[in-house]
Every structure is written in C-alpha cells, then in structure tokens.
C-alpha positions in Angstrom: 28.4 -4.7 1.1 29.2 -6.9 -1.8 28.2 -5.4 -5.2 25.9 -8.3 -6.2 24.0 -8.0 -2.9 23.7 -4.2 -3.4 22.3 -4.7 -6.9 19.9 -7.4 -5.7 18.7 -5.1 -2.9 18.1 -2.4 -5.5 15.7 -4.7 -7.2 17.7 -5.6 -10.3 17.2 -9.3 -10.0 18.4 -12.5 -8.5 22.1 -13.2 -7.8 22.3 -15.2 -11.1 20.6 -12.4 -13.0 23.0 -9.8 -11.4 26.0 -11.9 -12.5 24.7 -11.7 -16.1 24.1 -8.0 -15.9 27.7 -7.4 -14.6 29.2 -9.6 -17.3 27.6 -7.4 -19.9 29.2 -4.3 -18.5 26.0 -2.6 -17.6 27.2 -1.5 -14.1 29.7 1.2 -13.3 31.4 1.7 -10.0 32.8 5.2 -9.5 32.8 5.8 -13.2 34.4 2.6 -14.4 32.7 -0.6 -15.6 32.8 -3.2 -12.8 32.2 -6.9 -13.6 33.1 -8.5 -10.3 30.1 -9.4 -8.1 32.3 -10.0 -5.1 33.8 -6.5 -4.8 33.0 -4.6 -1.6 31.4 -1.2 -1.9 31.0 1.7 0.6 27.3 2.6 0.7 28.2 6.2 1.8 31.0 7.0 -0.6 30.8 4.8 -3.7 28.6 5.7 -6.7 27.0 2.8 -8.6 25.4 3.3 -12.0 23.2 0.8 -13.8 22.9 1.7 -17.5 24.1 5.2 -16.5 21.3 5.6 -13.9 22.5 6.1 -10.3 21.3 3.5 -7.8 20.3 4.4 -4.3 20.3 1.8 -1.5 17.5 1.9 1.0 17.0 -0.8 3.5 13.3 0.0 3.8 11.0 1.4 1.1 7.5 2.9 1.2 5.1 3.6 -1.7 1.4 4.6 -1.9 -1.0 3.8 -4.7 -4.4 5.1 -5.6 -5.7 1.6 -6.3 -8.2 1.3 -9.1 -11.0 -1.1 -8.9 -10.7 -4.5 -10.6 -7.5 -5.6 -8.9 -7.1 -7.8 -5.8 -4.8 -7.0 -2.9 -2.4 -9.9 -3.0 1.1 -10.7 -4.0 0.0 -13.1 -6.8 -3.1 -14.9 -7.9 -3.8 -17.6 -10.5 -7.0 -16.0 -11.7 -7.0 -12.3 -11.1 -4.7 -9.4 -11.7 -3.2 -8.1 -8.4 -2.0 -4.7 -7.2 1.5 -6.0 -7.6 0.9 -6.4 -11.3 0.2 -2.7 -11.8 3.2 -1.3 -9.9 5.3 0.7 -12.3 8.7 -0.6 -13.4 10.6 2.0 -11.4 9.2 0.6 -8.1 11.7 -1.7 -6.3 9.5 -4.7 -5.7 12.0 -6.9 -3.7 10.2 -8.1 -0.5 7.5 -5.5 -1.1 4.0 -6.2 0.2 0.7 -4.3 0.5 -0.2 -3.2 4.0 -3.6 -4.6 4.7 -6.1 -5.0 1.8 -8.7 -3.3 -0.3 -11.4 -5.4 -1.9 -11.3 -5.9 -5.6 -14.1 -3.4 -6.2 -12.7 -0.8 -3.8 -10.5 2.1 -4.8 -8.2 4.4 -3.0 -5.1 4.6 -0.8 -3.0 1.5 -0.5 0.4 1.4 1.2 3.3 -0.9 0.2 6.5 -1.5 2.2 9.2 -4.1 2.9 9.4 -3.0 6.5 7.7 -5.7 8.5 7.6 -3.8 11.7 5.8 -0.9 10.2 3.4 -3.2 8.5 2.6 -5.0 11.8 2.2 -1.8 13.7 -0.2 -0.3 11.2 -2.4 -3.4 11.2 -2.3 -4.2 14.9 -5.7 -4.0 16.6 -3.9 -2.5 19.6 -2.7 0.5 17.6 -6.2 1.7 16.5 -4.9 3.3 13.2 -7.8 5.3 11.6 -8.9 4.6 8.1 -11.3 6.9 6.3 -13.5 5.9 3.4 -15.7 7.8 1.0 -18.9 5.8 0.7 -21.7 6.2 -1.8 -24.9 4.4 -0.7 -27.8 2.7 -2.5 -30.3 4.6 -0.3 -30.3 7.8 1.6 -29.0 7.7 5.2 -30.6 9.4 8.1 -29.3 10.8 11.4 -30.5 7.7 13.4 -28.5 5.4 11.1 -25.5 7.6 11.3 -25.7 7.5 15.1 -25.8 3.7 15.1 -22.7 3.6 12.9 -20.9 5.9 15.2 -21.8 4.0 18.4 -21.2 0.6 16.9 -23.2 -2.1 15.1 -23.2 -5.9 15.0 -21.5 -7.4 11.9 -20.4 -10.8 10.9 -23.1 -12.4 13.1 -21.7 -11.5 16.5 -19.0 -8.8 16.3 -19.8 -5.4 17.7 -17.8 -2.7 15.9 -15.8 0.0 17.8 -16.9 3.6 17.8 -16.7 5.3 14.4 -16.9 8.7 12.9 -19.3 9.7 10.2 -19.4 12.9 8.1 -22.4 13.3 5.9 -21.6 14.8 2.5 -25.0 14.3 0.7 -28.2 12.3 1.3 -26.5 9.1 0.2 -22.8 9.9 0.6 -20.6 9.8 3.7 -17.1 9.7 5.0 -16.7 6.8 7.4 -13.7 6.6 9.7 -12.9 3.4 11.5 -10.0 2.1 13.5 -10.5 -1.6 12.6 -10.1 -3.8 9.6 -12.6 -6.7 9.8 -13.5 -8.6 6.6 -15.7 -6.3 4.4 -16.2 -4.1 7.4 -17.5 -1.0 5.8 -19.9 -2.9 3.6 -21.0 -5.0 6.6 -21.6 -1.9 8.8 -23.8 -0.3 6.2 -25.6 -3.6 5.7 -26.3 -3.5 9.5 -28.3 -0.3 9.1 -30.2 -1.8 6.1 -28.2 0.0 3.4 -25.8 -1.0 0.7 -22.4 0.3 -0.5 -22.4 1.0 -4.2 -19.0 2.8 -4.4 -16.1 2.7 -1.9 -12.8 4.5 -1.8 -10.3 4.8 1.0 -9.0 8.4 1.2 -6.9 8.2 4.4 -4.8 5.7 6.3 -3.3 6.9 9.5 -1.3 10.1 8.7 -1.4 9.3 5.0 -3.8 11.0 2.6 -4.7 10.3 -1.0 -4.4 13.9 -1.9 -4.2 14.6 -5.6 -2.9 11.1 -6.5 -4.5 10.0 -9.8 -6.2 6.6 -10.1 -3.5 4.0 -10.6 -0.7 6.4 -9.8 2.1 5.5 -7.4 4.5 7.6 -5.5 7.4 6.9 -3.1 7.1 8.3 0.4 9.3 8.3 3.5 8.8 6.7 6.9 8.2 10.2 8.4 5.1 10.5 6.2 3.7 7.4 7.9 4.5 7.6 11.6 
C-alpha cells in the first residue's frame, strides 16, 4: 500500500493534507523520516510512526459510545450538534457512521463503524437484532399493559409491533426489549398503552452491552464483540 493511502486510511487527513504532513517530516518509516507519499509499505512488516506514535491499519473499525442526551444521531447538521461532533480525537472518523439512531433526548449505547455489511445486517428487519431500553414512565404501568406491550400494539396509525419482552423494575420503570427500529418506536409503544416516556436509555444492542461505560465515553471494540 502507498504510504499516503495508509496515512489517509488511518484518519490523518486528505491526500493533500497528508502530503503536507510528510513534507514537515512528521512521519517515520522504520525509524527514519519519510517524505515520499508514493513509497510502498508492507502492512505486516513495516512500522509507521506519526509524531512518534505508532499507526495501526485496520480496514474496518468499531466503536461504542454511551450517547448523552442533547445530540442528534447524524453525520452532520446545520442546526444541532451531532454524535460525530463529540467523538474523541483519537477515534479514526474516516468513513465512520452511526449504526441506526437514537433520538436527541435518548441516551445510551450507540455503535459506530465503517463496515457497511455489518451496519446493514444489524439494521435489517430480517435479522431481528434485539435492542433493550431502560424506560422511565410518567405513570405506573400494570400487568395488563405489560402484556399488551409483549404481545404487540398498534403504533404509527396502522403498524402492529412484533412481540417484545418487558421486565418490570419499579412501578413506573421497565426494561423493554424489541427487535425492530420503527420511528420513535419505544415512545409510540408506551403511548399505545396510554403512558408516556420521560426518560429513555438503550442498554443493549445485540451482543453489545453498555456495561460501565460512562456517559459520553467511547471505546473501541472488535468485530467478535458484535457478531
């Protein structure tokens, strides 16, 4: 692989920006300053340093965030801050996208990747990937309403939701697990049983779990953690 392509894939900038970085002697190849963008490197054998930090090439990258409220799930927006805006500087953002979406006022587990196939599989209705939410409600919820949620309710005028799982934590708190991702689905499902969501946080997405990740914190994970 050409050195400039390698550096671009590692998220250091565009080809023109990489050329500038190289010209300033900020890149070392196997211990020596390298200024040529055209030189070929061996991904298995050669060591590349940027400002004396070792760079590691990965074709696909995966990160999870404990999304705080107040940010929209989008690559960019003219009016609101997005989840991309709060990714830390060490995250390689090239071709990175959030998988699915969480509403602006919703917190919790959000996955990012540049692997389009994984993204598609996790969101495909045919795959039935479970998503678990902690839900705090405006009113207490009873057993009959829980049964309705689990068996399916009508939302968005005419859509009947698939079977869900509900774990009651307190009189007005539940864990709700669904395998779909309709627009505002959790809020709409609770609305269908005449209740209202006052706080929503996704705690699990497929095999992934939020665990001890602090609000706003991001960590890199591997494909094996996801599938």
